[in-house]
Structures are given as structure tokens and as C-alpha cells.
C-alpha positions as CSV (number, residue, x, y, z in Angstrom):
1,X,15.5,-7.0,-4.6
2,X,18.1,-5.1,-6.7
3,X,19.0,-1.5,-6.2
4,X,19.7,1.0,-8.9
5,X,22.8,3.2,-8.8
6,X,23.2,6.4,-10.7
7,X,26.6,7.9,-11.0
8,X,26.4,11.7,-11.2
9,X,30.1,12.4,-10.3
10,X,32.2,13.7,-13.3
11,X,35.0,11.5,-14.6
12,X,38.3,12.2,-12.9
13,X,40.9,14.0,-15.0
14,X,43.8,12.1,-13.6
15,X,44.5,8.7,-12.2
16,X,45.1,10.1,-8.8
17,X,41.9,10.9,-6.9
18,X,41.6,13.9,-4.7
19,X,39.9,13.7,-1.3
20,X,36.8,15.4,-2.7
21,X,36.5,12.8,-5.5
22,X,36.7,10.0,-3.0
23,X,33.9,11.5,-0.9
24,X,31.5,11.5,-3.9
25,X,29.6,8.3,-3.9
26,X,27.2,7.2,-6.6
27,X,23.7,8.3,-5.7
28,X,21.4,5.4,-5.0
29,X,17.7,5.3,-5.5
30,X,16.3,5.1,-2.0
31,X,13.4,2.8,-1.0
32,X,11.6,2.5,2.3
33,X,12.3,-0.2,4.8
34,X,9.5,-0.7,7.3
35,X,10.1,-2.1,10.7
36,X,7.5,-3.7,13.0
37,X,8.0,-4.5,16.6
38,X,5.3,-6.7,18.0
39,X,4.9,-7.4,21.7
40,X,2.5,-10.2,22.4
41,X,1.6,-13.1,24.7
42,X,3.9,-16.1,24.1
43,X,1.3,-18.3,22.5
44,X,1.9,-20.7,19.6
45,X,-0.6,-19.0,17.2
46,X,0.7,-15.5,17.3
47,X,3.8,-15.9,15.1
48,X,2.0,-17.6,12.2
49,X,-0.7,-15.0,12.3
50,X,1.8,-12.2,12.1
51,X,3.7,-13.9,9.2
52,X,0.4,-14.6,7.4
53,X,-0.1,-10.9,6.9
54,X,3.0,-10.8,4.8
55,X,2.6,-14.2,3.1
56,X,-0.9,-13.5,1.8
57,X,0.5,-10.4,0.0
58,X,3.3,-12.4,-1.5
59,X,5.9,-10.6,0.6
60,X,9.0,-12.1,2.4
61,X,10.4,-10.1,5.3
62,X,14.1,-9.2,5.0
63,X,14.6,-9.7,8.7
64,X,12.6,-11.7,11.2
65,X,13.8,-12.0,14.8
66,X,11.7,-13.3,17.7
67,X,12.3,-14.1,21.3
68,X,10.1,-15.5,24.0
69,X,10.8,-14.8,27.7
70,X,8.4,-16.2,30.2
71,X,4.9,-15.2,28.9
72,X,6.1,-12.4,26.6
73,X,6.8,-12.8,22.9
74,X,8.7,-10.1,21.0
75,X,8.8,-10.2,17.2
76,X,10.9,-7.7,15.1
77,X,10.2,-7.7,11.4
78,X,11.8,-5.6,8.6
79,X,10.6,-5.5,5.1
80,X,11.6,-3.3,2.1
81,X,9.5,-1.9,-0.7
82,X,6.1,-1.5,1.0
83,X,4.0,1.5,0.3
84,X,3.4,3.6,3.4
85,X,-0.4,2.9,3.4
86,X,0.2,-0.8,3.1
87,X,2.6,-0.8,6.1
88,X,0.0,1.2,8.1
89,X,-2.7,-1.3,7.2
90,X,-0.5,-4.3,8.1
91,X,0.2,-2.7,11.5
92,X,-3.5,-2.1,12.2
93,X,-4.2,-5.8,11.3
94,X,-1.4,-6.9,13.7
95,X,-3.0,-4.9,16.5
96,X,-6.3,-6.9,16.0
97,X,-4.6,-10.3,16.4
98,X,-5.6,-12.0,19.7
99,X,-2.7,-12.0,22.1
100,X,-1.0,-8.9,20.6
101,X,-0.4,-6.2,23.2
102,X,1.4,-3.6,21.2
103,X,2.8,-2.9,17.7
104,X,5.4,-0.3,17.1
105,X,6.4,0.8,13.5
106,X,9.1,2.8,11.9
107,X,10.2,3.7,8.4
108,X,13.7,4.5,7.1
109,X,15.1,4.9,3.6
110,X,18.1,3.1,2.2
């Protein structure tokens, strides 16, 4: 996904930049990044069921990290560009998957 940059800083009058000019960065159009943290039983069917919720919507997570320790599976997923309502719906669907104990969500803007 590409990001758009809009430069609102005025052009510098001289070739030497002042400290204030260096501090002005181009304004970027922010977009939401949703993070999901899933805690579940370490069963082989849990991961594909979580991934399926994104795949059937044509979405590819930007980050996927999973770890199994004894009988506990932890999956951390980050995906950009989701609408808030869609992210909430996906989280509710994750909570209904057999073997999932908890789903935590967060949203930040880049």
C-alpha cells in the first residue's frame, strides 16, 4: 500500500536550512493499523481459522507472529487500512473460533 505525502512547508529562501525548517516534515495522510492479539489453545486448526478471516476478505496482514508454548498459542496480527467496524467484526469472529480464549485489539494511526 502506498502512502500519500503532502508538503505544506514553504520553500526555503536560502540553501542553508535553519533548525525550524529541518523540524518541519511533510504531512502524511494517516491510515489506521489494527492489531489483534489472540490467545488460544495450541491446536493445529486455530491458525488457519484466524487467517481465513482475512483471506476471505482479500486482505493480507502486514505482520503475523505466532508462538506456541506448551498448550498455549499466541498470535499477533497487524493489518493496515481496515475500517473500524470491519476490525471489530473480525475480532468478534475470532472470539467465536473454537479454542480461542481471548482476543485483544488496538488501533493506531501511521
